N, C-alpha and C positions, 0 to 999 in steps of 0.2 A: 115135628115141631109147630107150634101155633103161634098165632100172630099174638096171642094174650102172653107167650114167654119172652115178648120181646122187652129189653129193659133199655128205656131212653134216657141216656147220658146227658149231662150237662150240655156237651157240645151239641147235642142233637135238638136240644131246647133252644138253643142260641140259633140254629139254623133256621128253626121253626119261625121264631120273631125275625129272622132277616127275611125269610120268604115272605111273611104277612107285608114287612115294608117293602119288597120288591114289588110284589103286586099293587103297590100304590104308585111305586116309583120306577116303573119299567122302562127301558130302553126300545127304542123302536128302530128298525132297519127298513130300507128300501127294497123294491122288486129288483129284478133284472139279475144276471149271474155275475159274480157268486150273490147268494142272497144275504147273508150275514157280513157286514162289513168292519163291524169293532173288535171282532176277535175271529181266531182260526177255528174251525167247525170241520169235522168229517164224519163220514159213515153214518149218513142221515137214516135214521129209521121215522117214518112217518106213518101217522095213523090220524083217523078222522073221529074225534070225540065230540059229541053235543055240538054238531054242525060245525065245527071248527077243525082247522089243521093243525095237529101237533108234530113238531118234530124234535126227536132225542138224538142230536148228533154225539159224537164224542168231541173233545175238547183239546184241540191240539196246543201246546205251548212251546216254546224256544227252550231248550235244554240249556243249563248252566253247571258249573263247577258245583258238584254234590247236589244237583237237582237233575236226576235222569242220567240218561247215556247220551253223551255228546254224539251227535251225528244220526240219532237215532228219533223213534216215536217217544213223545212225553207228553202223559194225560195224567193229570191228576184230581179230575172232577167232572161232573157234568152239568150241561144247563139244559134246560127247555124252552123252545120257541114256540108261538101259536099265530095264526092268522086265519082270518075268514075271507080274505080275498087273494091269497097268495102274493098280496102286493105289499101290505104292511105287516111288517113282523114284530112282535112282543117278545122280548126276553124276558123270561119269567126268573132268572137267576140261577145260581147253584141250586142242584136239588140232592145230589150224592156227591160226596168226597172221599178219599181215600183216606182220609183221617179220621171219618165217622162211620168206618164200617169195621166191626169187630175182628173179621178173619183176615182182612185185607193188609198187606205189609205196606205199610203208609209211606216206604222209600221206594216201591217199585216204579210208580209213575207209570202204571199200566192199565190204567182205565179204559179199555178198548171199545169196541163198537157194542151197542145195546137194542135193545128193543123193549117197546112197552104194550100192553094189553089190557082190555076191561073184561072182567068177568067177576061175577057174585057182589057185584056193589062196589068193587075195589080196582084200583088200578095197580097193575104189577109191572113193575120196573126191573128187567133182566140186564146183568151185566157182568162181563168177565174181569178178573183180575189176578194177580200174583198173591197167594196167600202168604203169612207169615208164620203160620204154625207147621213145624215139620211134619205131623201129620198130612198135611197137604202138599208136601213137597213133591209136587208131579207135575209141574207147570201150572198153566191157567187152570182156575176154577171158576164157576159160574154162580152168582149169589143173586137175590131177589130183594128187591125194596116195596114196600106196601103204602098205597095212599089213598085217601078218600076223594081224592081231586086229580085231573090229570097233570096240572102244573106242581103237584106236591101240597105240603110237605111230604117226602116220602120216608119213612122208616125202614131201614135195612135190618134184613134178617142177621140173627147172630152167626150163622154156619151157610156155607154154599150148599148148592143142591148136591146131595150125594150120588156118586157112580155118573157123575159128570165133569168129565176133564176137556178143556179146550176153550175156543173164542167164539164170538160172533153169535151170540143167541138170539133166536128168532123164534117167535110163538104165533101160531096159526090154529084158530079155532074154527071148526068144521059146522056146517049147517045144523049137524045133529047135539052140538054144544061140547064136543069133545074137544080137548085142547092138546096140541102136540109142541114139542119143544125139538127146535133144528139148531146145530151148533157144527162147528169144525174143527179140526186139529189134522191137517194134511188132506182129509176125507170130509164128507157131510154125513152127519150122523142124525137120527131121528128117534124120538120115544113118545110115547102118550105121557101127558101129566096128568097128575091125581086132581080130583075136583078142588082141593086147596091150592093149586096151581104152584106148590112149593116143594114137590117131590116128583119123581117119576112113578108112574102105573104100569109101565112095561120094560120089557128086556129093551135094551139099545140096537137098532139095526143100522148098518152100515147101507147108505143109499149107493147102489150098483149103477152101472151103465152111464155112468158120467167120464169124462176125459181122465185117462191115468197118468198121462205126462203134463207136468206143470202143476203150479199151485194152484188147489181149488180152496175157496173158503166163502165167508159173508153170506150164507143161504137168508134167501128171503120166497117164502111161500105165499102164494095168492090163488083164488079159485075164481073162475070166469065161465059161465055156460057149462058148467059141469066139467070143466078142463082144470086138473090142478098144475099150476106152473111152479116148478122149482126154480129159480133164478140164482146166478151166483157170480162171482169175478173168478175168472180162470187166467192164469199166465200161459197162455199158448205159445208166445214167442219171448218178450223181454219183459214186457209189461202186462198188468191185468185188463182183460176186456170184459163185458159183461156179456153171459149167455143164459140160456136158459133149456130146460127139458120138461116135458109134458108126461102127466098121466091120469089115470082115472081113480088113483086112492093117493091121500095126502102121505101115505108111506111108502108108496111106489108097486110096482116099478114105475121107471121113469124111461124116457126114450129122450136123446138129445135132440133138440129142434132149432138151435140156431144162435145167432148174436143178437144181442140188444143194442150194445155199443161197442165201437171198435177200440182197439188202444189209443191211448192218449197221443196226440200229434206232436206234443211237447215233451213226452217221456216221464210224466207222472207216474210212478211205478205203481201207484194202487188206484183202485176204483172200487166204491162200495156203496149200496144203493138200497132202496126200497120202491114200491110201487104203489099207488093209491088210486081209488076212484073217488072222485068228488064233483059234486054239481054236474053230474052227468059227462064229465071228462075223466081219461086217464091221465096221470101224472109220474114221471120218473125222476126219483131225487137221487143224485149222486154226487162224488166230489173230485174237484180238481185243486192244482194248486196257483191258482189265480194270483193270489196276494202273496206269494213266495215263489216266485218263478225259480229261483236258482236253488231251493230246498224245499224237495217235494215230500217232506215229513210235516210241513206246516200248511194244511189243507183247506179248503173252502167249499161249503155245499152248493150245488147249484139244483134247478130244476128245469125240465122241459118236457113239452106234452111227449105223450105216447099213444100209438095207434095199434088197433088190429086189424089184419086182413079178414075177409070173409070165413076163411076155413080156420080161424082162430090162433093163427101164428101172429107173431109180433113183429111189426115193422122196425126196421133199423132206426135208431135215434141218432141224429146228427147232432151234437152240441151245440148250442148257440150261446152268444153273450146276452141278447134280449131276454131270454129266458121266458117265463109266462106273466100273466097278471096285467093289468092295465094300468097305465101312468096319467094322474090327473094333470090336465094342461096347465093348470096354477103352480104346480111344483117345479122344482129344478131336475129338469129332464137329462140325465146325464146319457148324452147321445154316444158317449163311447161304448156302450153294450148295445150296439147297432144290431139293425135286423138284415141289413144290407150294405154294400160298400162298393165302390167303383175300384176298378182292377189296378188303378195308380194313383199314386197322389194322395192317399190317405194313410195315416199311421196312428198308432195309439200308444201312450208312454204314462207312466205313473208322474202325478202331479210333483211327487216328492219321493223320489227313490230310497230314502232314508226311513220313510214312514208311507207304507203303503196303504194303511188303512185310510188316506186321505183319499185314496182314489185315483183314477184314470184322467187324462185329457185328450182330446182327438185333435190332431194337427194334419191341415190342410196345406199341400204344397204345389199343387197343379192346377192350372184355370181348367175348370170344368169339373175337377174332382167331387165326389158327392158322398154324402150318407145317408142312408134312410134308417128311420126309428120309427118301429110299428106301434100301433096300439095306445096312441094318445087320446083321452078322452076331454073333449070341450064341453060336454053336456049340453045343457041350454042356455047356456051363457054368450053374450057378445063379445069376444074378445075383441080388443082394439089395440093393443100393444104386445110387441115382442120384447122380451128383455134376454139378454145374453150376456154371460162372463167371458171376456176374450182378452188375447194379448198377441200383439205383432209390433214387431220392430219397424216394419215398412207401412203398417195399415193396409188397409184394403176393403173388400166388398164381399158381402155372404150374402146369399139368396136364400129365403126359406120358402119351400114349396110343399103344396099337398099332394098326398097320395103316392107320386112316383116322381122320377127326376125329370120327367116332361109333364107334370102336373101344373096347376095353376100356381102363379108367384103371388106370395101371401105378404112378403115383407122384404125388403132391400136394406141390408143394415150397414151402416158405414162404421168401419171399425179404425179407430185412432191410433196412430204409430205412437210407440213408445216401449220401454222395458217392464212395465208393471203391468197386473191384470185390472182390467175397467169392465165396469157394468155398463152395458150400453143399451139404452131404449131406443124405439123406433114404432111408427105406427105399422098397423097390419090391416090388411082389407081382406074380401073372400074367403074369410075363414068359415068353415062350416060347422054343424053342430054334430054332435055324437062322436063316436071313435072314429078317429083320421090317423092316417101315416104322415110323417113329416120327413120333408128331405132338405138337409143342408148342403149347400153347393157353393165352391168358391168361384168366384167370377173374374178375378184377375189373377196375375202370375205372382202373386204374394204368398207367404207363409203366415198361416194365422192359428193359433192355440185356441180351444174352445174349452171351457170347463162346463157349462150346462146352459140350457136355453129354458125359458118360461115365458108363460104366457098370461098378460093380466086382462082381467075383464071390468067393463065399466056399468053393465045393466044387465039384467035379466029378462028373458024373452017371456 
């Protein structure tokens, strides 16, 4: 099949126009985990294109009557997000929908984990779904959509890739330019891709030497210093953990090498990931059910740093709420995404349990309890005020320190008593230039709730 064979429907033309509008009226999300706060996202495939990071996640939505299967995964379309600093994320809008792919059953709500790769001057977006044609009545198939730009518009091919049945497509291009397609269906499969990136150019191989007990899916391949890393989620016990195997060839053989991330401590059944090297650092993209703690089929993507040992093995990644990226001091700093926390006296709760997209609040309950938030950029500005959104029935005092709980005191915030949220301003001193850590500490035996903290500058050095 050739790209010239594609017929652009009226719906696709509308999607193209919508995409152009979205590029002008994009939505922005904050840093910290989870990364995207205005919708559910999962299975993040992160890629570096043109000096930016692009993430192609699946898009969880709540199932309703006649819309998906109640109590299960429900996904009808895909968005793409981009960032230059891993802090400010732009939603470029919907790029592919089950409604505009000729071969997909538009009632299946099964647009699962994806990948995107650049080759031959084009961006190739790979996605799985259930087919509507009885010829493809073999479970999930994998299709391709093609674009001139990483954010779209993407034009889906009219048929799925022949001889590929399964989910979780991943594409790896080796140093010699050869592209490989990986996918899963209880096992992990690999085959060479043809130069047109739309069909297989070899027989399919099953990758051996991986764990045989428990579900394995979601392959993601990358290469570093001549070592090929095949990474994947594996249900070794009850929920998925992230593991990896290594080899000297992208088609194997591979040897199991270890665990990248342990099972979710809160019982989220799935985890799905990707790994990138960006601006001299390595990052792990994965997901968790932060915004839907009682239903793990509505998930949200996260990012944490990833490190290697000298022998090339991967250090285990411990999930964090703080995530990665630097927070501008003049922004509303959501300290509930903390870096460190005292052993007692601090808790995190939703601002509105009926609308979790509004985010979280920090609750300080014991004198001396504290919370530390790392990576606040004060730049070269002279910040003179601390601004904080707080609520406390009894009132109280909050101390703001730099660097650690024993660091210099830069502000003492008097919190008024009452049942409503208040924005309180107070003067600050001894603030330093550049990137600093901030500590928020309770000075009295009261209960104080904090939404966010910010700093105001009055002059530039």
